[in-house]
C-alpha positions as CSV (number, residue, x, y, z in Angstrom):
1,X,12.9,41.2,108.7
2,X,11.6,38.4,106.5
3,X,12.0,40.5,103.4
4,X,15.6,41.3,104.3
5,X,16.4,37.7,105.0
6,X,15.0,36.6,101.7
7,X,17.0,39.3,99.9
8,X,20.2,38.2,101.7
9,X,19.6,34.5,100.8
10,X,19.1,35.4,97.1
11,X,22.2,37.6,97.2
12,X,24.2,34.8,98.8
13,X,22.9,32.3,96.2
14,X,24.0,34.5,93.2
15,X,27.3,35.3,94.9
16,X,28.0,31.6,95.3
17,X,27.1,31.0,91.6
18,X,29.4,33.8,90.5
19,X,32.3,32.5,92.6
20,X,31.8,29.0,91.1
21,X,31.7,30.4,87.6
22,X,34.8,32.5,88.1
23,X,36.8,29.7,89.7
24,X,35.9,27.3,86.8
25,X,36.2,29.9,84.0
26,X,32.5,29.6,83.1
27,X,30.4,31.8,80.9
28,X,26.8,32.4,80.0
29,X,25.8,30.5,76.8
30,X,24.0,32.3,74.0
31,X,20.5,31.1,73.3
32,X,20.0,30.1,69.6
33,X,17.2,28.5,67.6
34,X,18.6,24.9,67.3
35,X,21.6,22.7,68.2
36,X,24.5,23.0,70.6
37,X,28.0,24.3,70.3
38,X,30.8,24.5,72.9
39,X,34.2,26.1,72.4
40,X,36.9,24.8,74.8
41,X,34.4,23.1,77.0
42,X,35.6,21.2,80.1
43,X,34.0,18.4,82.0
44,X,34.1,19.4,85.6
45,X,33.4,16.1,87.3
46,X,36.4,14.0,86.2
47,X,38.4,14.6,89.4
48,X,41.3,15.9,87.3
49,X,42.2,18.7,84.9
50,X,40.0,18.1,81.9
51,X,41.3,18.6,78.3
52,X,39.2,21.3,76.6
53,X,37.0,20.2,73.7
54,X,35.3,22.1,70.9
55,X,32.3,20.5,69.3
56,X,28.9,21.3,67.8
57,X,25.7,20.0,66.2
58,X,22.8,21.6,64.4
59,X,22.4,25.2,63.6
60,X,24.3,26.3,66.6
61,X,27.5,24.8,65.3
62,X,30.1,26.3,62.9
63,X,29.2,26.3,59.2
64,X,30.8,22.9,58.4
65,X,29.2,21.2,61.4
66,X,25.5,22.1,61.1
67,X,24.3,18.5,60.6
68,X,21.7,17.6,63.2
69,X,23.0,14.0,63.5
70,X,26.5,12.6,64.0
71,X,28.2,9.4,64.8
72,X,31.1,9.6,67.2
73,X,33.8,6.9,66.9
74,X,37.1,6.1,68.6
75,X,38.9,4.0,71.2
76,X,37.5,3.2,74.6
77,X,38.8,5.6,77.2
78,X,39.3,8.2,74.5
79,X,36.7,10.6,75.8
80,X,33.5,9.8,73.8
81,X,31.2,9.3,76.8
82,X,32.8,12.2,78.6
83,X,31.9,14.4,75.6
84,X,28.3,13.2,75.8
85,X,28.2,14.1,79.4
86,X,29.7,17.5,78.8
87,X,27.1,18.3,76.2
88,X,24.4,17.2,78.7
89,X,25.9,19.4,81.4
90,X,26.0,22.4,79.1
91,X,22.4,21.9,78.0
92,X,21.1,21.5,81.5
93,X,23.0,24.5,83.0
94,X,21.9,26.7,80.1
95,X,18.2,25.8,80.6
96,X,18.7,26.6,84.3
97,X,20.0,30.0,83.4
98,X,23.5,29.2,84.9
99,X,27.0,29.6,83.4
100,X,28.6,26.7,81.5
101,X,32.2,25.4,81.7
102,X,33.4,26.7,78.3
103,X,35.1,29.7,76.7
104,X,31.9,30.2,74.8
105,X,28.7,28.2,74.0
106,X,25.6,28.4,71.9
107,X,22.6,26.3,72.9
108,X,19.2,25.8,71.4
109,X,16.4,25.3,73.9
110,X,14.7,21.9,73.8
111,X,11.6,20.3,75.3
112,X,13.6,17.3,76.5
113,X,17.1,15.8,76.9
114,X,17.5,12.1,76.4
115,X,20.5,10.1,77.6
116,X,20.4,6.7,76.1
117,X,23.1,4.4,77.6
118,X,24.2,1.0,76.5
119,X,22.5,-1.9,78.1
120,X,24.3,-3.6,81.0
121,X,23.9,-6.6,83.2
122,X,21.5,-9.5,82.7
123,X,18.6,-8.8,80.4
124,X,15.3,-10.2,81.4
125,X,12.8,-11.7,78.9
126,X,11.3,-9.0,76.8
127,X,14.0,-6.5,77.6
128,X,15.1,-6.0,74.0
129,X,11.5,-5.4,72.9
130,X,10.8,-3.0,75.7
131,X,14.1,-1.1,74.9
132,X,13.2,-0.8,71.2
133,X,9.7,0.5,72.1
134,X,11.2,3.1,74.4
135,X,13.8,4.1,71.8
136,X,11.2,4.4,69.1
137,X,9.1,6.7,71.2
138,X,12.1,9.0,71.8
139,X,13.2,9.3,68.2
140,X,9.7,9.6,66.7
141,X,8.6,12.4,69.0
142,X,8.4,15.6,67.0
143,X,9.2,17.9,69.9
144,X,12.5,19.8,70.1
145,X,15.0,17.5,71.8
146,X,18.6,16.6,72.3
147,X,19.5,12.9,72.2
148,X,22.8,11.6,73.4
149,X,23.2,7.9,72.9
150,X,26.1,5.7,74.0
151,X,26.8,2.4,72.2
152,X,23.2,1.4,71.6
153,X,24.4,-1.6,69.5
154,X,24.9,-3.4,72.8
155,X,21.1,-4.2,72.9
156,X,21.5,-7.0,70.4
157,X,24.0,-8.6,68.0
158,X,26.0,-6.1,65.8
159,X,24.4,-6.8,62.5
160,X,20.8,-6.3,63.8
161,X,22.0,-3.4,66.0
162,X,23.3,-1.5,63.0
163,X,20.0,-1.8,61.1
164,X,18.0,-0.7,64.2
165,X,20.2,2.3,64.8
166,X,20.1,3.3,61.1
167,X,16.3,3.3,61.4
168,X,16.3,5.4,64.6
169,X,18.6,7.9,62.9
170,X,16.3,8.2,60.0
171,X,13.3,8.8,62.3
172,X,15.2,11.3,64.4
173,X,16.4,13.2,61.3
174,X,12.8,13.7,60.1
175,X,12.2,16.1,62.9
176,X,13.7,19.6,62.4
177,X,14.0,20.3,66.2
178,X,16.0,17.1,67.0
179,X,19.8,16.8,67.4
180,X,21.4,13.5,68.1
181,X,24.9,12.3,68.8
182,X,25.6,8.6,68.8
183,X,28.7,7.0,70.2
184,X,29.3,3.7,68.3
185,X,31.9,1.2,67.3
186,X,29.7,0.2,64.3
187,X,29.8,3.3,62.1
188,X,30.6,1.6,58.8
189,X,27.8,-1.0,59.3
190,X,25.3,1.8,60.3
191,X,26.2,3.8,57.2
192,X,25.7,0.8,55.1
193,X,22.4,0.0,56.6
194,X,21.3,3.6,56.2
195,X,22.2,3.5,52.5
196,X,23.8,7.0,52.6
197,X,26.6,8.9,54.1
198,X,26.3,10.1,57.7
199,X,28.4,12.6,59.5
200,X,31.1,10.5,61.3
201,X,33.5,12.2,63.7
202,X,36.4,10.5,65.5
203,X,38.5,10.8,68.6
204,X,41.7,9.3,67.4
205,X,44.2,7.6,69.7
206,X,47.8,7.2,68.5
207,X,48.8,4.5,70.9
208,X,50.1,4.3,74.5
209,X,52.6,6.3,76.5
210,X,55.2,5.0,78.9
211,X,52.5,4.9,81.6
212,X,50.2,2.8,79.4
213,X,47.8,5.8,79.0
214,X,46.2,6.6,75.7
215,X,47.9,9.3,73.6
216,X,44.8,11.0,72.3
217,X,43.4,14.4,71.2
218,X,40.0,14.7,73.0
219,X,38.5,17.0,70.4
220,X,36.9,14.9,67.7
221,X,38.2,15.1,64.1
222,X,35.4,16.1,61.7
223,X,34.4,13.6,59.1
224,X,36.9,11.0,60.3
225,X,36.3,7.4,61.2
226,X,38.5,6.7,64.2
227,X,39.8,3.3,65.1
228,X,38.2,1.5,68.0
229,X,41.6,-0.2,68.7
230,X,44.6,2.1,68.2
231,X,48.1,0.9,67.4
232,X,49.7,-0.1,70.7
């Protein structure tokens, strides 16, 4: 009886996963050596019908997008943070052996996933120093990892923030198994501080509609610096 109950529970578990995957048009991702790529990926936790997005980093991406590092630019509410979350969801689900919300996906297995969010609220004494130490430990670790960073320039003033971020990108790029996507409003300053060109993608907003909602294509344009403040 115990064996039969265990088998029924396992059967019910996989049946529930299959129904969820079918209802959300999910698919099993292909495992590759490095990077992450999603075709027509959809964020499932927005509470509305999500616009599908295609994006990739590292060796998993299409031929023109195989860079391991990228800056993501664009207006607030354009979908930059949502894309970070979608990449995290796809990576986590793949590592669990579960389907992902995309038409297709290719995911490189990693030792760790790091979500680095912008600082918020009152910062206590020593908070900047502690944050920098933690960030340095993440980017200098040689293990395979995916780093998704959201407006890290908020930790200090823009000029210093650009220099700090440029240094972190250089450290991350020195490790072959690391992929990093950084949402930022300081892309030109970061590129200047780095002293070389960096892949810069943009979610471009064209303005506002009659309901004061952004008119925007959620899929980033490759090698395009999008404006933080669109024409209104």
